[in-house]
N, C-alpha and C positions, 0 to 999 in steps of 0.2 A: 913460326907466325901464330899468333893467338887472336881469336876472335870471340865474341860473346854472343850467345843465342838470344839472350834477353837484356840488351844493354840499358834499356829504359828503367831497370830496377836500381841502377846506381843512383837514382833520386832519393833512395831510402837512406843514403848516407847523411842527408840532411835532417832525417827524422829526429835524432837525439837533440840537435839544436832547436827545432821546432817545440819539442816537448819541454826543453829546459826554459824556453822563453815564454811559452804560452800557459804552462801549468804551475800552480803554486808549490812551494817546497812541501815535501811530505812531513807531516807532524804526527808522531806516535803519541797517543795518550796513555798516561800512567797514573797510578793512584797517588795522591799526596794528602799531607796533613795540613789544615789550615789552623793557625793559632792566633789569638787576639792580641798577643804580646809580641808580634813579629818585630816591630820596630825596636823594643827593648832588647831582644836578642841580637839585633844588628849592632846596638851600641855596645852591648857587653862583649860580644865576640869580636867586634871590630871588622867584621866581614862587610864586603860591598854587595848589595843586592845585584842578581844577575837574571837574565831571561831564563824562564822555565824551559823553553825549547832550544835545543842546541843543534845546529845543522853540522853533521859530521863532515870533515874535510877529508878528501882522498889525498894520498900522497902522489907525487908526480908519476912515479913508476906505476902506480894503479891506474891513473888516468891514461897512461900510454898504453897499458895492456888492454884496458876496456875498449880504447879507440881502435886499436889494432884488431881486436877480436871481432868488433862490430864490422870493420872493413873486410875481414875474412868471410864473415857470414854473408854479407851483401854480395860479395864477389862470387861466392859459391852459388848463391841463388841466381845470379846473372848468367851462370852456366858457361864458364871459359872452355873453348875448344881449341885443340891444337891442330892447325891446318897442315896437312902433309903435302908432299910434292905432287904436282898434277899427273894423274893417270889417264891415259887415253885408251878407250875400247872401241873396237869396230864391230858392228852388228849388221848382218845382212839386211839389205833393203828389199829383198825379194821373197815372195811367197809362191811356192810351186806345187801345183796340184797335179796329181798322176791319176788318170782315169783308165781303168783296165776292164776290158770286155771278158766276161765270163760265160759268154754263150756256149752252146754245145760244140761248135766248130773249133773252139780253142783246144779241143782234145786231139785234133789231127797231128800225127807225128811226122812233120815234114821239116823240122829243124834239126840241126846237127850241133852238138855241143862240142867244146874244145878237144874232148877225148875221141871224137868221131862217132859218138853213139846218137842215134835218133831220139829226139824227145819231143814232148807235145809243145805246141805254140806257147801255152801258158807257162810251162817249165822254162822255156828259153826266155820268156819275158821276165820271169822271176829272177833268173841267174844274172841277166844283164842289168836289171833294176837294182840288184844288190850291190853291183859294182859302181852303178851310177850314183847311188845313195851315198857311198864312201866318199865320193868327190864333191858332195854338196855342202861341205863344211861352212857353216854361217848361214845357209839357207834354212828355211822352214818348209817341210814337206807335208802335203796332205794325200790322202788316198780315197778314191771314189771307185767302187766296183758296180758294174752294171750288167743287166741282162734284160729280163722283162722290165725291170725298173732299176734306177740307180739308188744306191744308198752310200752313206758316208762311213767308210771303214775307219779312217784315221783323220781327225782334224789336223789342222797346221801345228807342226811340232818340230823341235830341233833334236828330239830323242829318236835318233835313227835306228837304234836296236829295236825299240818298241815299234817303229813304223815298219821294219822289216819283218818282225814277228807277225804283225797284223796282215802283211802282204803274203807271207808264206802260209798263213792260216786260210787264205781264199783257195776255193776249189771250184772247178768247172761245173757249172750249171746251179750253183748255189743261189744265184740271183735270177734263175730261169733260163730258158733256151733261146729268147728273142734277143735283139740287139737294140736297146733304147738309147741310141747315141744322142740324139737331140736332148732327151731328158737328162742325160749324164751332164751335158753342157749347162742346162738350166740348174741343176743342183750345185754345180761348181760356182755359178753366178752368185746363188744365195749364200755359199760359204764365204766367198770373197767379200760380201758385204761387211763382214766383220773384221776384215783384214785392215791393218793400219798402214800398210805400205802401198804405194802407187805402182811398184813394179810387180805385176802379176802375170803368172804364165801358167797354161793349162796344156799338158801333154795327154793326148788321147791315143790309146792303142786298141785297135779293133780289126777283126778279120771278117766282118760281115756287113751286110747292107742294113741300114736302119729300117726296121720293121715293126717297132713297137712303141715309138715315141708318141706322146701327146703333142709335143711342140717339135715341128720340123727342125732339123739341125741348122739349116740356112738362117731361119728366123731367130733361133737361139744364138747363133754366132753374131747376128747383128746387135742383139742386146749385150752380149759380151764385149763387143767392140766399143759400144757406148760406156761400158763400165771399166774401159781401159784394160781389158783382159786379152792377152795375146794367146792365141791357140796354135799349137803344133800338132798335126795329126799324122799318125804312123799306121800305115796299112800292113797288117801282118799276114804273111802266107802268100799262097800262089795268086797272082793277079788274073789268071785265066780261068779261076774257078767259076762254077756256075750255081745257081739255085741260091739257097740261104747263105752259102759260103762265099758267094760273090761279093767283093768289095766295090762299092761305088765310088771309084777314085774322083769322079767329077765333083761329088758332094764334099768329099774330104778336102779337095783342092779349094773349092769355093769357100768352105768354113774356115780354112786357114788364112787364105788371102784376104778375106773380108775383116780379120782381126789384125792384119799385120804380121801373121806367122807364116809358116811354110808347111807343106805336105811332103811325106816320105813314104818309100815302100821298103819294107824290111823282108827279104826272102829267106834269110838264115841268120844264125846268130852273129856271124861277123858283120853283116850289114846292118843289124840292129845296133851293134855297138858304135858303128861309123855314124849312124843317125844321131846317136846322143853326143857323139864327139862333135858333130856339126853344129848341134844346137848350143853346145858350150861355146863355140867359136862365135855364134850369132848373138848369143845372150850371155856375155861374160857377167860374172858376179859383180854386184854392186854393194857398196857398204855405206852405212851411216856411221860417221866417226863421232863418238861422244867423249868428252873429256870432264873429268871431275877431280876434286881434291878431297881425299878422306879427311874425316873429322873425328877426332878422339877427344871426349870429354875429360876435363881434368879438374872438375869441380871438387872431387873428393880430397884432393891435396889441401884445398882451402878449408874444408870441413876439418881435416886432421889438425891444421894449424889452429883453427878455432879451439878445437878440444885441448890441445896442448896449452894454449894461452889461458884457457880457463883453469887448467890444473895448476899452472904456475901462479895465477892470481889467488886461487884458493890456498896454495901453499903459503903465500906471503901473508895473507889474512890470518891463517892459523898460527903462523910463527909470531906475528904481533900480538895475537890474543894470548899466546902463551907467555910472552914477555910481560904483558900487562898484568896477568894473573899472578905471575911471580913476584913483581913489584909490590902488588897490593898484600900478597901474603907476607912478604918481608917487612912491609910497612906496619 
């Protein structure tokens, strides 16, 4: 199947006819000798007077070649494109932001890795998030790290290797020792403002009580709900801890419920993995299907035909000229 990018240019096919009908025949001026005894010369020679300007007549083959060449040139300008078979692509309709707490309490070694070795809470989070990211094919992931204040570590991207590298570069205390949970929600809202999808999800991992936010988590969650952002909160570590390490489960539950999400507790690596599996079941991936047909320009073929036609016409003219010259020389 062939389509033209600029089909309106085919009106140029009429241009030679317009020029032929609207403009006078081209006449070339040449030097001549005027004699007073012209009529006597006519009588003596017996020649009949003829017009001084002669319109050259093209042969039929020349007319066909010129017409064909012009058609090739106009067709090339109209840019013919070969339309390929339809190709369907599926693209994720979801942007997923991960917010990770980097406060000092994330250094507590109360998680056990698959080999049975005790690791810090942050190390366990990184290990599980690495597996989680591998299953996010089609999603776009973002990363927010927060402590005294939140900051954007990675904007939404489908380059998971870079995303994981930025996650692994995070270290405990690099954002401060406090827990600005509410401000992390507020930052995610501003990042989601530039998102083109309506399926927005925020997963927050924290092991402490909010003690450094300018905006209370509940208020930030209400704004997130208005922006169609669903929040899943995950409490990391011992639920009976006290002081700065105590997790305010009631706040986490309220934040999640107000946005249509859910709240979880992760006491070890295995339970953290189960949390992500449950989120996958609740939030299956959604895809936008897009179909398109590839276009390949083939205008160069018509330019090639134009060039070959020009060379053929030039060869015919040269051949005629050589024959005429040969006749004159013999005569």
